[in-house]
KOLVEX-869091 format. One record per residue (C-alpha): residue number from 1; z, x, y; chain; residue in three letters. Coordinates in steps of 0.02 Angstrom, whole numbers. Last residue first. Layout:
REM residues N
<pt><num>NUM</num><w>Z</w><u>X</u><v>Y</v><chaine>A</chaine><residu>ALA</residu></pt>
...
***
This chain:
REM residues 152
<pt><num>152</num><w>137</w><u>209</u><v>-202</v><chaine>A</chaine><residu>VAL</residu></pt>
<pt><num>151</num><w>180</w><u>175</u><v>-20</v><chaine>A</chaine><residu>ILE</residu></pt>
<pt><num>150</num><w>75</w><u>260</u><v>112</v><chaine>A</chaine><residu>LEU</residu></pt>
<pt><num>149</num><w>138</w><u>251</u><v>291</v><chaine>A</chaine><residu>ALA</residu></pt>
<pt><num>148</num><w>33</w><u>294</u><v>442</v><chaine>A</chaine><residu>THR</residu></pt>
<pt><num>147</num><w>97</w><u>331</u><v>615</v><chaine>A</chaine><residu>ALA</residu></pt>
<pt><num>146</num><w>34</w><u>325</u><v>793</v><chaine>A</chaine><residu>MET</residu></pt>
<pt><num>145</num><w>91</w><u>381</u><v>964</v><chaine>A</chaine><residu>ALA</residu></pt>
<pt><num>144</num><w>-9</w><u>352</u><v>1122</v><chaine>A</chaine><residu>PHE</residu></pt>
<pt><num>143</num><w>-16</w><u>403</u><v>1305</v><chaine>A</chaine><residu>ALA</residu></pt>
<pt><num>142</num><w>-8</w><u>592</u><v>1290</v><chaine>A</chaine><residu>ARG</residu></pt>
<pt><num>141</num><w>-48</w><u>628</u><v>1108</v><chaine>A</chaine><residu>GLU</residu></pt>
<pt><num>140</num><w>65</w><u>578</u><v>966</v><chaine>A</chaine><residu>HIS</residu></pt>
<pt><num>139</num><w>54</w><u>593</u><v>777</v><chaine>A</chaine><residu>SER</residu></pt>
<pt><num>138</num><w>162</w><u>536</u><v>633</v><chaine>A</chaine><residu>ILE</residu></pt>
<pt><num>137</num><w>126</w><u>544</u><v>446</v><chaine>A</chaine><residu>SER</residu></pt>
<pt><num>136</num><w>225</w><u>451</u><v>314</v><chaine>A</chaine><residu>ILE</residu></pt>
<pt><num>135</num><w>248</w><u>455</u><v>126</v><chaine>A</chaine><residu>ALA</residu></pt>
<pt><num>134</num><w>336</w><u>316</u><v>29</v><chaine>A</chaine><residu>CYS</residu></pt>
<pt><num>133</num><w>385</w><u>295</u><v>-153</v><chaine>A</chaine><residu>LYS</residu></pt>
<pt><num>132</num><w>388</w><u>133</u><v>-252</v><chaine>A</chaine><residu>LEU</residu></pt>
<pt><num>131</num><w>479</w><u>62</u><v>-403</v><chaine>A</chaine><residu>ASN</residu></pt>
<pt><num>130</num><w>417</w><u>-117</u><v>-422</v><chaine>A</chaine><residu>HIS</residu></pt>
<pt><num>129</num><w>520</w><u>-276</u><v>-446</v><chaine>A</chaine><residu>GLY</residu></pt>
<pt><num>128</num><w>490</w><u>-347</u><v>-272</v><chaine>A</chaine><residu>GLN</residu></pt>
<pt><num>127</num><w>535</w><u>-180</u><v>-194</v><chaine>A</chaine><residu>TRP</residu></pt>
<pt><num>126</num><w>636</w><u>-49</u><v>-286</v><chaine>A</chaine><residu>THR</residu></pt>
<pt><num>125</num><w>633</w><u>103</u><v>-174</v><chaine>A</chaine><residu>ILE</residu></pt>
<pt><num>124</num><w>603</w><u>271</u><v>-255</v><chaine>A</chaine><residu>PRO</residu></pt>
<pt><num>123</num><w>646</w><u>440</u><v>-181</v><chaine>A</chaine><residu>SER</residu></pt>
<pt><num>122</num><w>547</w><u>487</u><v>-27</v><chaine>A</chaine><residu>THR</residu></pt>
<pt><num>121</num><w>376</w><u>564</u><v>-42</v><chaine>A</chaine><residu>LEU</residu></pt>
<pt><num>120</num><w>335</w><u>721</u><v>57</v><chaine>A</chaine><residu>ALA</residu></pt>
<pt><num>119</num><w>358</w><u>832</u><v>-97</v><chaine>A</chaine><residu>SER</residu></pt>
<pt><num>118</num><w>224</w><u>732</u><v>-188</v><chaine>A</chaine><residu>ALA</residu></pt>
<pt><num>117</num><w>99</w><u>760</u><v>-47</v><chaine>A</chaine><residu>PHE</residu></pt>
<pt><num>116</num><w>128</w><u>948</u><v>-47</v><chaine>A</chaine><residu>GLU</residu></pt>
<pt><num>115</num><w>109</w><u>944</u><v>-237</v><chaine>A</chaine><residu>SER</residu></pt>
<pt><num>114</num><w>-56</w><u>851</u><v>-219</v><chaine>A</chaine><residu>LEU</residu></pt>
<pt><num>113</num><w>-116</w><u>983</u><v>-97</v><chaine>A</chaine><residu>GLY</residu></pt>
<pt><num>112</num><w>-77</w><u>1119</u><v>-224</v><chaine>A</chaine><residu>ALA</residu></pt>
<pt><num>111</num><w>-184</w><u>1030</u><v>-356</v><chaine>A</chaine><residu>HIS</residu></pt>
<pt><num>110</num><w>-340</w><u>1134</u><v>-329</v><chaine>A</chaine><residu>VAL</residu></pt>
<pt><num>109</num><w>-260</w><u>1303</u><v>-352</v><chaine>A</chaine><residu>GLY</residu></pt>
<pt><num>108</num><w>-79</w><u>1342</u><v>-398</v><chaine>A</chaine><residu>LYS</residu></pt>
<pt><num>107</num><w>55</w><u>1215</u><v>-437</v><chaine>A</chaine><residu>PRO</residu></pt>
<pt><num>106</num><w>200</w><u>1189</u><v>-315</v><chaine>A</chaine><residu>SER</residu></pt>
<pt><num>105</num><w>357</w><u>1130</u><v>-402</v><chaine>A</chaine><residu>SER</residu></pt>
<pt><num>104</num><w>439</w><u>971</u><v>-338</v><chaine>A</chaine><residu>VAL</residu></pt>
<pt><num>103</num><w>628</w><u>976</u><v>-317</v><chaine>A</chaine><residu>ASP</residu></pt>
<pt><num>102</num><w>665</w><u>875</u><v>-159</v><chaine>A</chaine><residu>THR</residu></pt>
<pt><num>101</num><w>660</w><u>691</u><v>-206</v><chaine>A</chaine><residu>GLN</residu></pt>
<pt><num>100</num><w>769</w><u>602</u><v>-78</v><chaine>A</chaine><residu>ARG</residu></pt>
<pt><num>99</num><w>930</w><u>522</u><v>-137</v><chaine>A</chaine><residu>ASN</residu></pt>
<pt><num>98</num><w>993</w><u>349</u><v>-90</v><chaine>A</chaine><residu>GLN</residu></pt>
<pt><num>97</num><w>881</w><u>239</u><v>-197</v><chaine>A</chaine><residu>SER</residu></pt>
<pt><num>96</num><w>852</w><u>68</u><v>-124</v><chaine>A</chaine><residu>PHE</residu></pt>
<pt><num>95</num><w>881</w><u>-105</u><v>-194</v><chaine>A</chaine><residu>SER</residu></pt>
<pt><num>94</num><w>792</w><u>-246</u><v>-102</v><chaine>A</chaine><residu>PRO</residu></pt>
<pt><num>93</num><w>902</w><u>-334</u><v>24</v><chaine>A</chaine><residu>ARG</residu></pt>
<pt><num>92</num><w>1035</w><u>-469</u><v>27</v><chaine>A</chaine><residu>GLN</residu></pt>
<pt><num>91</num><w>1139</w><u>-420</u><v>177</v><chaine>A</chaine><residu>ARG</residu></pt>
<pt><num>90</num><w>1315</w><u>-349</u><v>170</v><chaine>A</chaine><residu>GLN</residu></pt>
<pt><num>89</num><w>1256</w><u>-183</u><v>97</v><chaine>A</chaine><residu>PRO</residu></pt>
<pt><num>88</num><w>1158</w><u>-128</u><v>252</v><chaine>A</chaine><residu>ALA</residu></pt>
<pt><num>87</num><w>1008</w><u>-31</u><v>192</v><chaine>A</chaine><residu>PRO</residu></pt>
<pt><num>86</num><w>1001</w><u>158</u><v>186</v><chaine>A</chaine><residu>HIS</residu></pt>
<pt><num>85</num><w>829</w><u>230</u><v>146</v><chaine>A</chaine><residu>TRP</residu></pt>
<pt><num>84</num><w>774</w><u>398</u><v>219</v><chaine>A</chaine><residu>LYS</residu></pt>
<pt><num>83</num><w>589</w><u>403</u><v>256</v><chaine>A</chaine><residu>ILE</residu></pt>
<pt><num>82</num><w>504</w><u>571</u><v>278</v><chaine>A</chaine><residu>PHE</residu></pt>
<pt><num>81</num><w>440</w><u>674</u><v>423</v><chaine>A</chaine><residu>PRO</residu></pt>
<pt><num>80</num><w>381</w><u>853</u><v>402</v><chaine>A</chaine><residu>ARG</residu></pt>
<pt><num>79</num><w>477</w><u>975</u><v>514</v><chaine>A</chaine><residu>GLY</residu></pt>
<pt><num>78</num><w>469</w><u>1120</u><v>391</v><chaine>A</chaine><residu>LYS</residu></pt>
<pt><num>77</num><w>654</w><u>1101</u><v>345</v><chaine>A</chaine><residu>ALA</residu></pt>
<pt><num>76</num><w>629</w><u>915</u><v>312</v><chaine>A</chaine><residu>ASP</residu></pt>
<pt><num>75</num><w>626</w><u>782</u><v>446</v><chaine>A</chaine><residu>HIS</residu></pt>
<pt><num>74</num><w>707</w><u>610</u><v>454</v><chaine>A</chaine><residu>ALA</residu></pt>
<pt><num>73</num><w>638</w><u>437</u><v>494</v><chaine>A</chaine><residu>VAL</residu></pt>
<pt><num>72</num><w>765</w><u>302</u><v>461</v><chaine>A</chaine><residu>SER</residu></pt>
<pt><num>71</num><w>788</w><u>157</u><v>342</v><chaine>A</chaine><residu>PHE</residu></pt>
<pt><num>70</num><w>875</w><u>-10</u><v>329</v><chaine>A</chaine><residu>ASP</residu></pt>
<pt><num>69</num><w>915</w><u>6</u><v>516</v><chaine>A</chaine><residu>LEU</residu></pt>
<pt><num>68</num><w>753</w><u>-75</u><v>573</v><chaine>A</chaine><residu>PHE</residu></pt>
<pt><num>67</num><w>789</w><u>-223</u><v>459</v><chaine>A</chaine><residu>ASP</residu></pt>
<pt><num>66</num><w>690</w><u>-285</u><v>309</v><chaine>A</chaine><residu>LEU</residu></pt>
<pt><num>65</num><w>688</w><u>-444</u><v>205</v><chaine>A</chaine><residu>GLN</residu></pt>
<pt><num>64</num><w>746</w><u>-572</u><v>333</v><chaine>A</chaine><residu>ALA</residu></pt>
<pt><num>63</num><w>651</w><u>-495</u><v>477</v><chaine>A</chaine><residu>GLY</residu></pt>
<pt><num>62</num><w>543</w><u>-341</u><v>504</v><chaine>A</chaine><residu>PHE</residu></pt>
<pt><num>61</num><w>368</w><u>-340</u><v>433</v><chaine>A</chaine><residu>GLY</residu></pt>
<pt><num>60</num><w>345</w><u>-402</u><v>255</v><chaine>A</chaine><residu>CYS</residu></pt>
<pt><num>59</num><w>194</w><u>-317</u><v>178</v><chaine>A</chaine><residu>GLY</residu></pt>
<pt><num>58</num><w>284</w><u>-160</u><v>121</v><chaine>A</chaine><residu>LEU</residu></pt>
<pt><num>57</num><w>146</w><u>-61</u><v>206</v><chaine>A</chaine><residu>ALA</residu></pt>
<pt><num>56</num><w>173</w><u>-161</u><v>365</v><chaine>A</chaine><residu>LYS</residu></pt>
<pt><num>55</num><w>360</w><u>-123</u><v>366</v><chaine>A</chaine><residu>ALA</residu></pt>
<pt><num>54</num><w>322</w><u>61</u><v>335</v><chaine>A</chaine><residu>VAL</residu></pt>
<pt><num>53</num><w>195</w><u>65</u><v>478</v><chaine>A</chaine><residu>ALA</residu></pt>
<pt><num>52</num><w>319</w><u>-20</u><v>597</v><chaine>A</chaine><residu>GLU</residu></pt>
<pt><num>51</num><w>451</w><u>111</u><v>556</v><chaine>A</chaine><residu>LYS</residu></pt>
<pt><num>50</num><w>325</w><u>250</u><v>582</v><chaine>A</chaine><residu>ALA</residu></pt>
<pt><num>49</num><w>269</w><u>176</u><v>749</v><chaine>A</chaine><residu>ALA</residu></pt>
<pt><num>48</num><w>451</w><u>175</u><v>807</v><chaine>A</chaine><residu>PHE</residu></pt>
<pt><num>47</num><w>471</w><u>355</u><v>752</v><chaine>A</chaine><residu>HIS</residu></pt>
<pt><num>46</num><w>315</w><u>407</u><v>846</v><chaine>A</chaine><residu>GLY</residu></pt>
<pt><num>45</num><w>369</w><u>311</u><v>1002</v><chaine>A</chaine><residu>ALA</residu></pt>
<pt><num>44</num><w>540</w><u>396</u><v>998</v><chaine>A</chaine><residu>ILE</residu></pt>
<pt><num>43</num><w>455</w><u>566</u><v>985</v><chaine>A</chaine><residu>ILE</residu></pt>
<pt><num>42</num><w>333</w><u>526</u><v>1126</v><chaine>A</chaine><residu>PRO</residu></pt>
<pt><num>41</num><w>478</w><u>463</u><v>1235</v><chaine>A</chaine><residu>ALA</residu></pt>
<pt><num>40</num><w>594</w><u>610</u><v>1201</v><chaine>A</chaine><residu>GLY</residu></pt>
<pt><num>39</num><w>546</w><u>711</u><v>1355</v><chaine>A</chaine><residu>ASP</residu></pt>
<pt><num>38</num><w>677</w><u>849</u><v>1361</v><chaine>A</chaine><residu>ARG</residu></pt>
<pt><num>37</num><w>693</w><u>840</u><v>1172</v><chaine>A</chaine><residu>TYR</residu></pt>
<pt><num>36</num><w>853</w><u>867</u><v>1072</v><chaine>A</chaine><residu>LYS</residu></pt>
<pt><num>35</num><w>913</w><u>691</u><v>1120</v><chaine>A</chaine><residu>ASP</residu></pt>
<pt><num>34</num><w>780</w><u>615</u><v>1007</v><chaine>A</chaine><residu>PHE</residu></pt>
<pt><num>33</num><w>861</w><u>695</u><v>853</v><chaine>A</chaine><residu>TYR</residu></pt>
<pt><num>32</num><w>1031</w><u>625</u><v>903</v><chaine>A</chaine><residu>SER</residu></pt>
<pt><num>31</num><w>951</w><u>452</u><v>916</v><chaine>A</chaine><residu>ILE</residu></pt>
<pt><num>30</num><w>878</w><u>473</u><v>742</v><chaine>A</chaine><residu>GLU</residu></pt>
<pt><num>29</num><w>1045</w><u>526</u><v>669</v><chaine>A</chaine><residu>ASP</residu></pt>
<pt><num>28</num><w>1133</w><u>378</u><v>755</v><chaine>A</chaine><residu>GLU</residu></pt>
<pt><num>27</num><w>1010</w><u>260</u><v>671</v><chaine>A</chaine><residu>THR</residu></pt>
<pt><num>26</num><w>865</w><u>181</u><v>765</v><chaine>A</chaine><residu>PHE</residu></pt>
<pt><num>25</num><w>799</w><u>8</u><v>806</v><chaine>A</chaine><residu>CYS</residu></pt>
<pt><num>24</num><w>947</w><u>-95</u><v>866</v><chaine>A</chaine><residu>LYS</residu></pt>
<pt><num>23</num><w>1042</w><u>55</u><v>935</v><chaine>A</chaine><residu>LYS</residu></pt>
<pt><num>22</num><w>890</w><u>115</u><v>1034</v><chaine>A</chaine><residu>LEU</residu></pt>
<pt><num>21</num><w>856</w><u>-58</u><v>1106</v><chaine>A</chaine><residu>PHE</residu></pt>
<pt><num>20</num><w>1041</w><u>-78</u><v>1150</v><chaine>A</chaine><residu>SER</residu></pt>
<pt><num>19</num><w>1035</w><u>88</u><v>1244</v><chaine>A</chaine><residu>LYS</residu></pt>
<pt><num>18</num><w>900</w><u>22</u><v>1362</v><chaine>A</chaine><residu>ASN</residu></pt>
<pt><num>17</num><w>813</w><u>173</u><v>1442</v><chaine>A</chaine><residu>THR</residu></pt>
<pt><num>16</num><w>713</w><u>183</u><v>1281</v><chaine>A</chaine><residu>ALA</residu></pt>
<pt><num>15</num><w>621</w><u>21</u><v>1322</v><chaine>A</chaine><residu>LEU</residu></pt>
<pt><num>14</num><w>532</w><u>98</u><v>1473</v><chaine>A</chaine><residu>LYS</residu></pt>
<pt><num>13</num><w>484</w><u>255</u><v>1377</v><chaine>A</chaine><residu>GLN</residu></pt>
<pt><num>12</num><w>430</w><u>145</u><v>1230</v><chaine>A</chaine><residu>ILE</residu></pt>
<pt><num>11</num><w>302</w><u>57</u><v>1339</v><chaine>A</chaine><residu>ARG</residu></pt>
<pt><num>10</num><w>246</w><u>222</u><v>1415</v><chaine>A</chaine><residu>GLU</residu></pt>
<pt><num>9</num><w>216</w><u>294</u><v>1240</v><chaine>A</chaine><residu>VAL</residu></pt>
<pt><num>8</num><w>89</w><u>157</u><v>1200</v><chaine>A</chaine><residu>ASN</residu></pt>
<pt><num>7</num><w>99</w><u>115</u><v>1016</v><chaine>A</chaine><residu>ILE</residu></pt>
<pt><num>6</num><w>-6</w><u>136</u><v>861</v><chaine>A</chaine><residu>ILE</residu></pt>
<pt><num>5</num><w>39</w><u>71</u><v>688</v><chaine>A</chaine><residu>ASP</residu></pt>
<pt><num>4</num><w>-25</w><u>95</u><v>512</v><chaine>A</chaine><residu>CYS</residu></pt>
<pt><num>3</num><w>25</w><u>30</u><v>341</v><chaine>A</chaine><residu>GLY</residu></pt>
<pt><num>2</num><w>-47</w><u>66</u><v>170</v><chaine>A</chaine><residu>LEU</residu></pt>
<pt><num>1</num><w>0</w><u>0</u><v>0</v><chaine>A</chaine><residu>MET</residu></pt>
***
């Protein structure tokens, strides 16, 4: 399943001045990550687009089945983004795995790219009876940020 989102950075820049917007859409770890940047608007926009892309890939959007705080965008040691699942236990939600897959060996030759892809996948999420993994890509350039989520 594939999801994609693009957003105007200026729109997010205006919304990001509202702390309640940030707390509704992002975890404390994400907000701390944004604070590391002098101009965090493109980063915030990229994370917002990633969350929207994941919701679209799951086919449900945000609402009764999925909340913005059910997952966050984190980054590995190389700066690659990945999804970290952590749903609120008090709501009835799909079951999520808590641990990210990190031990993927890197084969030589043609399949090296596939190993890179596999290492970018989060640990499984059980969604509508299926065990799924998610990979994301985020990009931003001046006025726009976009993200793509691939769930397999």
